C-alpha positions as CSV (number, residue, x, y, z in Angstrom):
1,M,5.0,-38.9,1.1
2,N,7.7,-37.7,3.6
3,R,10.0,-37.3,1.2
4,F,8.3,-35.1,-1.1
5,R,7.5,-32.6,1.8
6,P,10.7,-30.6,1.2
7,L,10.2,-30.1,-2.5
8,I,6.2,-29.0,-1.8
9,L,7.1,-27.0,0.2
10,A,9.9,-25.0,-1.7
11,L,7.0,-25.5,-4.3
12,A,4.9,-23.8,-1.9
13,I,6.9,-20.9,-1.1
14,A,8.1,-20.3,-4.7
15,V,4.4,-20.2,-5.7
16,S,3.4,-18.0,-3.1
17,G,6.2,-15.4,-4.4
18,L,5.2,-15.7,-8.5
19,L,1.8,-15.1,-7.3
20,A,3.0,-11.9,-5.0
21,Y,4.6,-10.7,-8.0
22,G,1.8,-11.1,-10.5
23,F,-0.7,-9.2,-7.9
24,L,1.9,-6.2,-7.8
25,T,2.2,-6.1,-11.4
26,R,-1.5,-6.5,-12.8
27,P,-3.4,-6.2,-15.0
28,S,-1.2,-6.1,-17.8
29,A,-1.3,-2.6,-20.2
30,Q,-4.4,-1.7,-22.9
31,D,-3.1,-0.7,-26.4
32,V,-4.4,2.2,-28.0
33,D,-7.4,-0.1,-29.9
34,A,-8.9,-1.1,-26.5
35,E,-12.2,-0.7,-25.9
36,G,-12.4,0.0,-21.9
37,F,-9.6,2.0,-20.2
38,S,-6.2,1.9,-21.9
39,A,-3.1,3.0,-20.4
40,A,-1.6,3.5,-24.1
41,R,-4.0,6.4,-24.5
42,V,-3.1,7.7,-21.2
43,V,1.1,7.4,-22.4
44,N,0.1,9.6,-25.2
45,D,-1.3,12.2,-23.0
46,I,1.2,12.0,-21.1
47,E,4.2,12.0,-23.6
48,V,2.8,16.4,-24.5
49,I,2.4,17.0,-20.6
50,S,5.5,16.5,-19.9
51,K,7.8,17.8,-22.9
52,E,9.1,20.4,-21.0
53,H,9.7,21.4,-17.4
54,H,6.0,23.0,-16.5
55,S,6.8,24.5,-12.9
56,V,5.1,27.6,-11.1
57,A,8.4,28.9,-12.6
58,H,8.0,28.2,-15.7
59,P,5.2,30.3,-16.5
60,E,5.2,29.5,-20.4
61,E,5.4,26.5,-20.4
62,R,3.0,25.5,-17.8
63,A,0.5,27.7,-20.2
64,A,0.5,25.0,-22.5
65,V,0.0,22.4,-20.7
66,R,-2.8,24.5,-19.3
67,E,-4.5,24.8,-23.3
68,Y,-3.6,21.4,-23.8
69,L,-5.7,19.9,-21.8
70,I,-8.2,22.6,-22.1
71,G,-8.5,21.7,-25.8
72,R,-9.1,18.0,-24.6
73,L,-12.1,18.2,-22.2
74,N,-13.4,20.2,-24.9
75,E,-13.4,17.3,-27.1
76,L,-14.4,14.7,-24.9
77,G,-17.5,17.2,-24.8
78,A,-17.4,19.3,-21.6
79,D,-20.8,21.3,-20.8
80,T,-18.2,24.1,-19.7
81,V,-14.6,24.4,-18.9
82,K,-14.1,27.7,-16.3
83,L,-11.1,29.2,-15.8
84,F,-10.2,30.6,-12.2
85,E,-7.0,32.7,-11.7
86,Y,-5.1,33.5,-9.3
87,D,-2.8,36.2,-9.0
88,S,0.4,37.2,-6.8
89,L,0.5,33.6,-4.8
90,V,3.8,33.2,-2.7
91,G,4.6,29.8,-2.1
92,P,6.4,28.4,1.2
93,K,9.7,29.7,2.0
94,N,12.7,27.3,0.5
95,K,16.2,28.2,1.8
96,H,17.0,27.9,-2.1
97,V,14.1,30.5,-3.9
98,V,11.3,31.9,-3.4
99,Y,8.5,32.1,-5.5
100,T,6.2,34.5,-6.5
101,F,3.4,33.1,-9.0
102,D,0.2,33.1,-10.4
103,A,-2.2,30.6,-10.1
104,V,-5.0,28.9,-13.1
105,D,-7.4,26.5,-11.9
106,V,-9.3,24.6,-14.7
107,V,-12.7,22.8,-14.2
108,A,-14.7,21.2,-16.2
109,E,-18.6,20.0,-15.9
110,F,-20.0,17.0,-17.6
111,P,-23.4,16.8,-16.6
112,P,-25.7,13.9,-16.7
113,L,-28.1,13.9,-19.9
114,T,-30.8,14.0,-18.0
115,P,-30.1,16.1,-14.8
116,S,-32.2,16.6,-11.9
117,E,-32.8,19.8,-11.0
118,D,-29.6,19.7,-8.8
119,P,-26.7,16.9,-9.3
120,T,-24.6,15.7,-7.7
121,Y,-21.1,15.3,-9.1
122,L,-18.1,12.9,-8.9
123,L,-15.5,15.6,-8.4
124,L,-11.7,13.9,-10.2
125,V,-8.8,16.1,-9.3
126,A,-5.0,16.0,-10.3
127,H,-2.8,18.5,-10.5
128,Y,-0.9,20.0,-13.9
129,D,2.2,21.9,-12.8
130,S,5.6,19.7,-12.2
131,R,7.4,19.7,-9.2
132,Y,9.6,23.5,-9.2
133,S,13.1,23.2,-8.0
134,Q,14.7,20.6,-5.8
135,P,18.2,20.4,-3.4
136,M,19.3,17.2,-4.2
137,P,22.0,15.5,-2.8
138,K,24.5,16.0,-5.8
139,D,22.6,18.3,-8.0
140,T,19.6,20.8,-8.4
141,V,16.9,19.5,-10.4
142,W,13.2,20.3,-12.0
143,S,10.6,17.6,-12.7
144,Y,8.9,17.1,-16.4
145,G,6.0,15.7,-14.2
146,A,5.0,12.6,-16.7
147,A,4.4,10.4,-13.2
148,D,3.7,13.6,-11.0
149,D,1.3,14.3,-12.3
150,G,1.1,12.9,-15.7
151,Y,-0.8,9.7,-14.4
152,G,-3.2,11.6,-12.5
153,V,-4.0,14.2,-15.3
154,G,-3.8,11.4,-18.1
155,V,-5.9,8.8,-16.4
156,I,-8.3,11.3,-15.3
157,L,-9.2,12.1,-19.0
158,E,-9.3,8.8,-20.1
159,T,-11.9,7.9,-17.2
160,V,-14.0,11.0,-17.9
161,S,-13.8,8.9,-21.9
162,Q,-14.6,5.9,-21.5
163,A,-17.5,6.7,-18.8
164,L,-18.9,9.1,-21.3
165,K,-20.0,6.2,-23.7
166,S,-22.6,4.9,-20.9
167,R,-23.7,8.9,-20.4
168,Q,-27.2,8.0,-20.3
169,D,-26.9,5.7,-17.5
170,W,-25.8,8.7,-15.7
171,K,-27.4,9.5,-12.6
172,Q,-25.2,11.7,-11.7
173,G,-22.0,14.0,-13.1
174,I,-18.7,14.3,-13.5
175,K,-16.2,17.5,-12.9
176,V,-12.8,17.2,-13.0
177,L,-10.4,19.5,-11.4
178,F,-6.4,19.9,-12.7
179,T,-5.3,22.1,-9.7
180,D,-2.5,24.1,-10.3
181,A,0.6,25.2,-7.7
182,E,-0.1,22.1,-6.6
183,E,3.8,21.4,-5.9
184,V,3.9,24.3,-4.0
185,G,2.3,24.0,-1.0
186,M,-0.9,23.0,-2.2
187,M,-1.8,26.6,-3.4
188,G,-3.9,26.3,-6.2
189,M,-6.5,24.0,-4.1
190,T,-6.3,26.3,-1.1
191,A,-7.0,29.2,-3.8
192,I,-10.5,26.9,-4.7
193,W,-11.3,26.3,-1.7
194,E,-11.0,29.8,0.2
195,N,-12.4,31.6,-2.7
196,D,-14.7,29.4,-5.2
197,R,-16.3,27.1,-2.8
198,E,-19.2,26.9,-4.7
199,V,-17.2,24.4,-6.9
200,F,-17.5,21.7,-4.2
201,D,-21.5,23.0,-3.4
202,N,-22.9,20.2,-5.9
203,V,-20.0,17.3,-5.3
204,G,-21.4,13.9,-3.6
205,F,-17.0,12.4,-3.9
206,M,-14.3,12.9,-4.7
207,I,-11.3,10.8,-6.2
208,N,-7.3,12.5,-6.0
209,I,-5.0,11.0,-8.3
210,E,-1.0,11.3,-7.3
211,A,1.9,9.7,-8.4
212,R,5.1,9.7,-5.4
213,G,7.4,7.0,-8.0
214,P,6.8,6.0,-12.1
215,W,6.3,1.9,-10.9
216,G,4.3,-0.5,-9.3
217,P,0.7,-1.3,-8.2
218,A,-1.6,2.2,-7.9
219,L,-2.2,2.2,-4.0
220,L,-5.3,3.4,-2.6
221,F,-3.7,4.9,0.2
222,E,-5.4,7.7,2.3
223,T,-9.8,8.3,2.5
224,C,-11.8,10.9,3.8
225,P,-12.3,10.6,7.8
226,G,-15.4,7.6,8.4
227,N,-14.3,6.2,5.6
228,E,-16.7,3.0,6.2
229,K,-19.1,3.3,2.8
230,V,-16.4,4.8,0.9
231,M,-14.5,1.4,1.3
232,D,-18.4,-0.2,0.6
233,L,-18.2,1.4,-3.1
234,Y,-14.2,0.4,-3.2
235,A,-14.7,-3.4,-2.3
236,K,-18.1,-3.3,-4.7
237,A,-15.9,-1.6,-7.4
238,A,-12.7,-1.7,-8.2
239,D,-11.3,-4.4,-9.8
240,Y,-7.6,-5.3,-8.6
241,P,-7.6,-3.4,-5.0
242,F,-4.6,-2.7,-3.7
243,T,-5.0,-1.0,-0.3
244,Y,-4.1,-0.9,3.4
245,S,-6.1,1.0,6.4
246,L,-2.6,1.3,8.2
247,T,-1.4,3.9,5.3
248,T,-3.8,6.2,6.1
249,V,-2.2,6.0,10.0
250,V,1.0,5.8,8.4
251,Y,0.6,8.7,5.7
252,S,-1.1,10.9,8.8
253,F,2.1,10.8,10.8
254,M,4.7,11.6,7.6
255,P,5.0,14.9,6.2
256,N,3.6,14.5,3.2
257,F,0.6,16.2,1.6
258,T,-2.2,16.6,-1.4
259,D,-4.9,18.4,-2.9
260,F,-6.6,16.0,-1.0
261,T,-5.4,16.8,2.4
262,I,-7.0,20.7,2.0
263,V,-10.8,19.4,1.5
264,K,-11.0,15.6,3.3
265,D,-12.2,17.1,6.3
266,E,-16.2,18.2,3.9
267,V,-15.7,16.3,0.8
268,P,-15.7,12.0,1.1
269,G,-13.2,11.1,-1.3
270,M,-9.9,8.3,-2.0
271,N,-6.1,9.1,-3.1
272,F,-4.8,7.4,-4.9
273,S,-1.2,7.4,-5.9
274,T,1.9,4.4,-7.2
275,I,5.0,5.1,-4.7
276,A,7.7,2.9,-6.2
277,D,10.7,4.5,-6.5
278,V,11.0,7.4,-4.6
279,N,14.5,8.6,-6.3
280,H,12.3,9.5,-9.7
281,Y,10.1,11.4,-7.6
282,H,10.7,15.5,-7.6
283,T,13.9,14.6,-9.8
284,D,14.6,15.1,-14.1
285,K,13.9,11.4,-13.8
286,D,10.4,12.0,-13.7
287,N,10.6,12.1,-17.3
288,F,8.5,10.1,-20.1
289,S,11.4,7.3,-20.2
290,N,10.4,6.1,-17.4
291,I,6.8,6.0,-17.2
292,S,5.0,2.6,-16.8
293,A,1.8,1.4,-18.5
294,K,1.2,-1.1,-16.2
295,S,0.7,1.4,-13.5
296,I,-1.3,3.4,-15.2
297,Q,-3.1,0.9,-15.7
298,H,-4.0,-0.2,-12.8
299,Y,-4.9,3.1,-11.8
300,G,-8.0,2.5,-14.3
301,A,-8.8,-0.6,-12.9
302,Q,-9.8,0.9,-9.9
303,V,-10.7,4.3,-10.8
304,L,-13.0,3.6,-13.8
305,P,-15.4,1.1,-12.4
306,V,-15.5,3.2,-8.9
307,T,-16.6,5.9,-11.3
308,M,-19.3,4.0,-12.9
309,E,-20.3,2.3,-10.0
310,Y,-20.7,6.2,-8.7
311,L,-22.2,7.9,-11.6
312,T,-24.8,5.3,-12.5
313,N,-26.6,4.3,-8.7
314,D,-29.9,6.6,-7.7
315,V,-28.2,6.0,-3.8
316,Y,-24.8,8.2,-4.3
317,S,-27.4,11.1,-5.3
318,D,-27.7,12.2,-2.0
319,R,-24.7,13.8,-0.8
320,N,-24.8,12.9,2.3
321,Y,-24.6,9.4,1.9
322,F,-20.8,8.7,2.5
323,K,-21.3,10.7,5.8
324,A,-20.3,8.0,8.2
325,E,-19.0,8.4,11.9
326,D,-16.6,4.9,11.4
327,D,-13.9,4.1,9.7
328,T,-13.0,0.7,8.4
329,T,-10.1,-1.6,8.9
330,N,-9.2,-2.5,5.2
331,F,-6.3,-4.7,3.7
332,T,-5.1,-6.5,0.2
333,I,-4.3,-10.3,0.4
334,P,-3.1,-11.7,-3.0
335,L,-5.1,-14.2,-4.2
336,L,-7.3,-13.9,-1.2
337,G,-8.3,-10.3,-2.9
338,L,-9.5,-7.7,-0.3
339,F,-10.5,-7.6,3.3
340,N,-13.0,-4.7,4.3
341,F,-14.4,-5.3,8.5
342,S,-15.9,-2.9,10.1
343,K,-13.8,-1.5,12.9
344,G,-16.7,-3.1,15.9
345,M,-16.3,-6.1,13.6
346,Y,-12.4,-6.0,13.3
347,K,-12.3,-6.5,17.2
348,V,-14.9,-9.3,17.0
349,I,-11.8,-11.2,14.4
350,N,-9.7,-9.8,17.1
351,V,-11.0,-11.0,20.2
352,V,-12.0,-14.5,18.2
353,I,-8.2,-15.4,16.8
354,F,-7.1,-14.2,20.4
355,V,-9.2,-16.8,22.2
356,L,-8.6,-19.5,19.3
357,F,-4.9,-19.0,20.5
358,L,-4.6,-19.2,24.1
359,L,-7.4,-22.7,23.4
360,V,-4.8,-24.3,21.1
361,F,-1.7,-22.3,23.6
362,A,-3.3,-24.5,26.8
363,L,-3.8,-27.6,25.1
364,E,-0.8,-27.6,23.7
365,G,0.6,-27.1,27.0
366,V,-1.6,-29.6,28.2
367,R,-0.8,-32.8,26.0
368,G,3.0,-32.2,27.1
369,R,4.3,-30.6,23.9
370,L,5.0,-27.0,25.4
371,K,6.9,-25.7,28.4
372,A,5.4,-22.6,29.5
373,S,8.8,-21.4,30.6
374,K,10.9,-22.1,27.2
375,V,7.8,-20.0,25.8
376,F,8.4,-17.1,28.0
377,K,11.8,-17.7,27.3
378,T,11.6,-18.0,23.6
379,S,9.0,-15.1,23.4
380,V,11.6,-12.5,25.7
381,I,14.5,-13.2,22.9
382,V,13.1,-12.5,19.8
383,L,11.3,-9.8,21.3
384,G,14.8,-8.7,21.7
385,A,16.2,-9.9,18.7
386,A,13.4,-7.7,17.1
387,V,15.0,-4.9,19.0
388,L,18.6,-6.0,17.3
389,V,17.2,-5.9,13.6
390,L,15.5,-3.2,13.5
391,A,18.5,-1.2,14.8
392,L,21.1,-2.8,12.4
393,G,18.2,-2.2,9.7
394,E,18.8,1.6,10.6
395,L,22.6,1.1,10.3
396,V,22.2,-0.7,6.8
397,A,19.9,2.9,6.3
398,Y,22.7,5.2,7.4
399,L,26.1,3.7,5.9
400,S,23.8,3.2,2.2
401,A,23.1,6.9,2.5
402,L,26.6,7.4,3.1
403,V,28.4,5.7,0.4
404,A,25.1,7.4,-1.9
405,G,25.6,10.8,-0.2
406,A,22.4,11.0,0.8
407,R,20.8,12.9,3.6
408,F,20.3,9.9,6.6
409,K,16.5,10.4,8.0
410,F,15.6,8.2,11.0
411,F,12.4,6.6,9.9
412,G,12.3,9.2,7.2
413,V,11.6,9.0,4.1
414,I,15.0,9.2,2.0
415,H,16.3,10.1,-1.5
416,G,19.5,9.6,-3.3
417,I,19.9,6.3,-3.3
418,G,19.8,4.3,-6.0
419,F,21.0,1.1,-4.9
420,D,18.1,1.7,-2.3
421,N,16.0,-1.5,-3.4
422,V,19.0,-4.0,-3.6
423,A,20.0,-2.8,-0.1
424,M,16.8,-3.8,0.8
425,I,16.4,-6.9,-0.7
426,V,19.8,-8.7,0.0
427,S,19.7,-7.7,3.4
428,T,15.9,-9.1,4.1
429,V,17.5,-13.1,2.7
430,L,20.5,-12.5,4.8
431,L,18.2,-11.9,7.8
432,A,16.4,-15.1,6.5
433,A,19.6,-16.9,6.3
434,A,20.4,-16.0,9.6
435,C,17.5,-16.5,11.2
436,V,17.4,-20.2,9.3
437,A,21.2,-20.9,10.7
438,V,20.0,-20.0,14.9
439,Y,17.4,-21.8,14.6
440,M,19.1,-25.3,12.9
441,N,21.6,-24.2,15.7
442,G,19.3,-24.5,18.3
443,R,17.7,-27.2,17.3
444,R,20.7,-29.8,16.8
445,K,21.7,-28.6,20.6
446,A,18.2,-29.6,22.0
447,V,18.1,-33.3,19.8
448,R,21.6,-33.8,20.8
449,K,20.1,-34.0,24.8
450,T,17.9,-36.8,23.4
451,A,19.7,-40.8,24.1
452,G,19.0,-44.8,24.7
453,S,17.5,-47.0,22.6
454,M,15.2,-45.3,21.2
455,R,17.1,-42.5,19.8
456,A,15.4,-41.9,16.8
457,N,11.6,-41.2,18.2
458,A,13.3,-39.2,21.1
459,A,14.7,-37.2,19.2
460,S,11.6,-36.6,16.5
461,N,10.0,-35.9,19.5
462,A,12.7,-33.1,21.0
463,A,12.7,-31.5,17.2
464,A,8.7,-31.0,17.3
465,K,9.0,-29.8,21.8
466,F,12.1,-27.3,20.3
467,A,10.3,-26.4,17.0
468,G,6.9,-25.6,19.2
469,N,8.4,-23.6,22.0
470,Q,10.0,-21.4,19.0
471,L,6.4,-21.3,17.1
472,Y,4.5,-20.7,20.2
473,G,6.7,-17.8,21.1
474,T,7.0,-15.8,18.5
475,L,3.0,-16.1,18.4
476,A,2.9,-15.1,22.0
477,L,4.9,-12.1,20.9
478,M,2.5,-11.0,18.9
479,F,-0.6,-12.0,20.4
480,I,0.2,-9.1,22.7
481,L,2.1,-7.0,20.2
482,S,-1.7,-7.3,18.2
483,A,-3.1,-6.5,21.5
484,V,-1.2,-3.3,22.5
485,L,-1.7,-2.1,18.8
486,L,-5.0,-2.6,18.1
487,F,-5.9,-0.5,21.2
488,A,-3.8,1.6,20.8
489,L,-4.0,2.4,17.1
490,G,-6.4,0.1,15.8
491,E,-4.5,-1.1,13.3
492,N,-3.1,-4.6,14.0
493,L,-2.4,-6.3,10.9
494,M,1.6,-6.9,10.6
495,F,1.3,-9.2,13.6
496,L,-2.3,-10.2,13.4
497,I,-2.3,-12.1,9.8
498,P,0.3,-14.3,10.8
499,L,-0.7,-15.1,14.4
500,A,-4.5,-16.0,12.6
501,F,-3.1,-18.0,9.8
502,A,-0.9,-20.2,12.0
503,T,-3.5,-20.2,15.0
504,V,-6.0,-22.0,12.9
505,A,-3.4,-24.5,10.8
506,M,-2.7,-25.5,14.1
507,I,-5.5,-26.1,15.6
508,L,-7.0,-28.3,11.7
509,Y,-3.8,-29.8,12.4
510,R,-4.1,-31.6,15.8
511,L,-7.6,-32.5,14.9
512,T,-7.2,-34.0,11.4
513,S,-3.3,-34.9,11.6
514,M,-2.8,-33.3,8.1
515,K,0.3,-31.8,8.0
516,L,-1.5,-30.1,4.7
517,W,-2.7,-27.6,7.6
518,I,0.5,-25.9,8.3
519,L,1.6,-25.6,4.8
520,C,-1.4,-24.0,3.7
521,A,-0.6,-21.7,6.8
522,I,3.1,-20.8,5.1
523,F,1.6,-20.7,1.3
524,L,-1.0,-17.5,3.2
525,I,2.1,-15.8,5.5
526,L,4.0,-15.4,2.4
527,L,1.5,-14.2,0.0
528,H,0.6,-11.9,3.3
529,A,4.1,-10.8,3.9
530,F,4.9,-10.4,0.5
531,S,2.8,-8.2,-0.5
532,F,2.7,-5.7,2.7
533,L,6.3,-5.5,3.1
534,Y,6.3,-4.3,-0.4
535,A,3.9,-1.7,-0.1
536,L,5.4,-0.4,3.3
537,A,9.0,-0.4,1.6
538,M,8.0,1.4,-1.5
539,A,5.9,3.7,0.5
540,L,8.2,4.1,4.2
541,T,11.8,4.2,1.5
542,I,14.6,2.6,3.1
543,G,15.1,5.7,5.8
544,A,12.2,2.9,8.2
545,F,14.1,-0.2,6.5
546,G,14.9,-0.8,10.3
547,A,10.6,-1.4,10.7
548,V,10.6,-3.4,8.0
549,A,13.6,-5.3,8.8
550,M,11.7,-6.2,12.2
551,L,8.3,-7.1,11.0
552,A,10.0,-9.2,8.4
553,F,12.6,-10.7,11.3
554,C,9.0,-11.7,13.3
555,D,7.4,-13.4,10.3
556,F,10.8,-15.8,9.5
557,M,10.4,-16.1,13.3
558,V,7.1,-17.8,12.7
559,L,7.5,-19.2,9.1
560,I,10.4,-21.3,9.9
561,P,9.2,-23.3,12.7
562,L,6.1,-24.0,10.3
563,A,7.7,-25.1,8.0
564,D,10.1,-27.8,10.8
565,L,6.7,-28.8,12.0
566,Y,5.9,-29.7,8.5
567,L,8.8,-31.3,7.2
568,L,9.5,-33.4,10.8
569,D,8.9,-37.3,9.7
570,T,6.6,-37.7,13.3
571,S,5.9,-41.4,11.3
572,K,8.3,-42.8,14.4
573,R,6.5,-41.1,17.7
574,K,4.3,-42.1,20.1
């Protein structure tokens, strides 16, 4: 069995990567003849919408898009389609140009067939204007708005079309709001919110659909404050969920806004977006040729079932249903699915994991498998190395920006680096190789210190002790960081998940002597790391590669000694 372990380990690594990739590229896009949500039908709408630039600086083209949308809403059978016009709005000042413009928001209503006297509505929101003139590193360009926000507009039209097939079951109705002038400071949403608040009076829930890049899975990246019941709805209904509550925390520190920003404190809801590739965002690359049908299908796999659950369940007729004081902690792991916990339950889970770690750490020390001084030394070294990796990651970002002629932003979103994904992947692979090399060099030094007639046994013991010290040194650091982040931000999944899987695996391994548990931990940590680091890298871009590289490094320093313990031949050990 021992001789097959390297092959089994390699297979586990490969399978985890393939599963994570499959998770990030599902579901398959459906064609125009599909009975359910069809990305192909959405694509047909986007092709029309994105033919021309249609920003606030292109009033005729924007009017043509608006007329097309009005026609599509009437075609779907909207009971009413109203226009809300706002004159002489002034967008945010730009050093290149200042726009004064008119904005026209489109509102359509689809009430239930047997409405109550005062029915409650789901509000589906997307903006139909494209990005206005944007200064880029080498040129000034205009966006065609194929993804931003053709995705949102098209997905809403298809969602309404599919929902109408079961209209006889509706308890609530649908309102569609296509906002104008979102790209110049959410002026369309601001205007209707400030001047025509009655549009929102009977709204119980809202879904806003955006797109920052044309590719990748659709991420639920933001919810309203007090999202406990919102996330319960999402967890219950969404197919192929993809979300991290951490993204809401990160997003709050970023200089980005959507229409949802204007109303989220008073209207409960969800905010979806694709996030890869930022180099297409707000540029002329945001055109029809670069859209992704798979990404569109993933929007539909989440938005449509959430919509149907809301429309057909009586409980949501109460417009105050979603009001709650508490937020949830949630994350997605490929294969395992969506984890959604109340803040209180999440703290309890943390405490349980912390206690288990301290218990197994103490037992390992009592059994002589660990040396506290070496574990502490390892923790300090790993912390120092993590800071170094952070700095090197930002250096990679700076050099990439320098080569591409892009503006470098420390821990910020950087546009204009065409090879950013390649740079991050190559750097991460090199980092992994460096970690393995340094670890193996330290292991060889530890083994060389052994001698005597029982050399094979002594060498095995030395290797195992070295692996244990390295593993628990990193886990001890993750334990401390998890505790600090839990009480500072309420979010610590980047450290807690590897800590949890490794701790549980080591407990089960010591209880059963089955190395399968170690293999399972490696597999699950990799599944988490692949999806989480992808989402983080795509959201923050290469400008924050230092943070991504640091987290990847911490994962490597757990995975490498775990792999070593799995591969070690312990049959000759006493």
